[in-house]
C-alpha positions as CSV (number, residue, x, y, z in Angstrom):
1,M,17.7,13.3,-16.7
2,M,15.2,10.8,-18.1
3,T,16.2,8.8,-21.1
4,Q,14.6,6.0,-23.0
5,P,16.3,2.6,-22.3
6,V,18.3,1.1,-25.1
7,Y,16.5,-1.7,-26.8
8,C,17.1,-4.0,-29.8
9,P,16.4,-2.1,-33.0
10,E,15.6,-5.3,-35.0
11,D,12.7,-7.7,-34.9
12,W,13.5,-11.2,-33.6
13,E,11.8,-14.3,-32.4
14,V,12.7,-17.5,-30.6
15,S,10.3,-20.5,-30.8
16,L,10.0,-23.9,-29.1
17,H,7.9,-27.0,-29.8
18,L,7.6,-29.3,-26.8
19,Q,5.5,-31.8,-25.0
20,S,2.8,-30.6,-22.6
21,D,4.3,-31.8,-19.3
22,A,5.6,-30.4,-16.0
23,H,8.9,-29.4,-17.7
24,A,7.2,-27.1,-20.3
25,P,6.6,-24.0,-18.2
26,R,10.2,-24.0,-16.9
27,L,11.7,-24.5,-20.4
28,C,9.6,-21.7,-21.9
29,R,10.4,-19.4,-19.0
30,R,14.2,-20.0,-19.3
31,T,13.9,-19.4,-23.1
32,A,12.2,-16.1,-22.5
33,V,14.7,-14.9,-20.0
34,H,17.7,-15.9,-22.0
35,A,16.3,-14.4,-25.2
36,V,15.4,-11.0,-23.8
37,R,18.8,-10.8,-22.1
38,E,20.8,-11.8,-25.2
39,Y,18.8,-9.4,-27.4
40,G,19.4,-6.4,-25.1
41,L,16.1,-6.3,-23.2
42,P,17.2,-7.4,-19.7
43,Y,14.8,-5.1,-17.9
44,L,11.9,-7.1,-19.4
45,A,13.3,-10.5,-18.1
46,D,11.3,-10.7,-14.8
47,A,8.0,-9.8,-16.3
48,A,8.5,-12.0,-19.3
49,A,9.4,-14.9,-17.0
50,L,6.3,-14.5,-15.0
51,L,3.9,-14.0,-17.9
52,T,5.5,-17.0,-19.8
53,S,5.2,-19.2,-16.7
54,E,1.5,-18.4,-16.3
55,L,0.7,-18.8,-20.1
56,A,2.6,-22.1,-20.3
57,T,1.2,-23.5,-17.1
58,N,-2.3,-22.6,-18.3
59,A,-1.6,-24.6,-21.6
60,V,-0.3,-27.6,-19.7
61,R,-3.2,-27.7,-17.2
62,H,-6.1,-26.8,-19.5
63,G,-4.8,-27.5,-23.0
64,K,-4.4,-30.6,-25.0
65,G,-1.6,-32.2,-27.0
66,P,1.9,-30.7,-27.5
67,L,2.4,-27.0,-27.3
68,A,4.4,-24.3,-28.9
69,Y,6.0,-21.2,-27.5
70,R,7.3,-18.0,-29.1
71,V,8.9,-15.0,-27.6
72,A,9.1,-12.2,-30.2
73,W,10.3,-8.6,-30.3
74,Y,8.6,-6.1,-32.6
75,A,11.0,-3.2,-32.7
76,G,8.7,-0.8,-34.6
77,R,6.1,-1.1,-31.9
78,G,8.5,-1.5,-29.0
79,R,6.7,-4.6,-27.9
80,L,7.7,-8.0,-26.6
81,R,5.0,-10.7,-27.4
82,L,4.9,-14.0,-25.6
83,T,2.6,-16.7,-27.1
84,V,1.7,-20.2,-26.2
85,W,-0.2,-22.5,-28.5
86,D,-1.9,-25.8,-27.6
87,E,-4.4,-28.1,-29.3
88,G,-7.2,-27.6,-26.8
89,E,-10.5,-26.2,-28.0
90,G,-11.5,-24.3,-24.9
91,R,-11.3,-20.6,-24.5
92,A,-9.8,-18.7,-21.5
93,P,-12.0,-16.2,-19.7
94,V,-11.8,-12.7,-21.3
95,N,-12.2,-10.9,-18.0
96,P,-10.6,-13.2,-15.4
97,S,-11.6,-12.6,-11.8
98,P,-10.0,-13.9,-8.5
99,P,-11.2,-17.3,-7.5
100,P,-13.2,-17.4,-4.3
101,G,-11.4,-18.0,-1.0
102,L,-7.7,-18.5,-1.0
103,P,-7.0,-21.4,-3.5
104,E,-3.4,-22.1,-4.5
105,C,-4.3,-22.1,-8.2
106,G,-6.7,-20.3,-10.6
107,R,-5.0,-16.9,-10.6
108,G,-2.8,-17.3,-13.7
109,L,-4.8,-15.3,-16.2
110,L,-5.6,-12.6,-13.6
111,I,-1.8,-12.2,-13.1
112,V,-1.4,-12.0,-16.9
113,A,-4.2,-9.3,-17.1
114,V,-2.5,-7.2,-14.4
115,I,1.1,-7.4,-15.7
116,A,0.8,-7.4,-19.5
117,E,0.2,-4.2,-21.4
118,D,-2.1,-6.2,-23.6
119,W,-3.1,-9.8,-23.8
120,G,-5.6,-12.0,-25.6
121,Q,-6.3,-15.3,-27.4
122,H,-7.3,-16.6,-30.8
123,S,-8.2,-19.9,-32.3
124,T,-5.7,-21.6,-34.5
125,P,-6.4,-23.2,-37.9
126,G,-5.9,-26.7,-36.6
127,G,-8.6,-26.2,-33.9
128,G,-6.4,-25.3,-31.0
129,K,-5.9,-21.9,-29.3
130,A,-3.1,-19.4,-28.7
131,L,-2.8,-17.2,-25.6
132,W,-0.5,-14.2,-25.9
133,A,0.7,-11.3,-23.7
134,E,2.7,-8.2,-24.6
135,L,5.1,-6.1,-22.7
136,G,6.3,-2.6,-23.8
137,V,9.5,-0.6,-23.3
138,P,9.3,1.2,-20.0
139,Q,9.0,5.0,-20.1
140,S,12.0,5.5,-17.8
141,P,15.2,3.4,-17.3
142,P,14.8,0.4,-15.1
């Protein structure tokens, strides 16, 4: 018998403001995993950790200034949104493609594009940018 997984019926969000340094991706990833588990969405923990890590690493490597991170659940849409803001003005490629050869970096947004149900970016009022990715509730129990 196929049933929908149980998920949190209320909207929630957890946010961080932190320095853009080597610790930021790990702190954001741990926050995402802890939040989805505490709010009853443990089956999204692995994907949320990977997407968060890629978005935060992108902000540290290519962004500017401090960064902000938010993991938010939108119960009405059944979506988890992961967002990273930085003060950099550049834009991420809309259709990322694999880098040539076998480099050890440069695949982050390609990973995001493959795993996320939806993702994108937008400019922020202060001149920075935000990259976000969404995950939905799986159709069958994990």
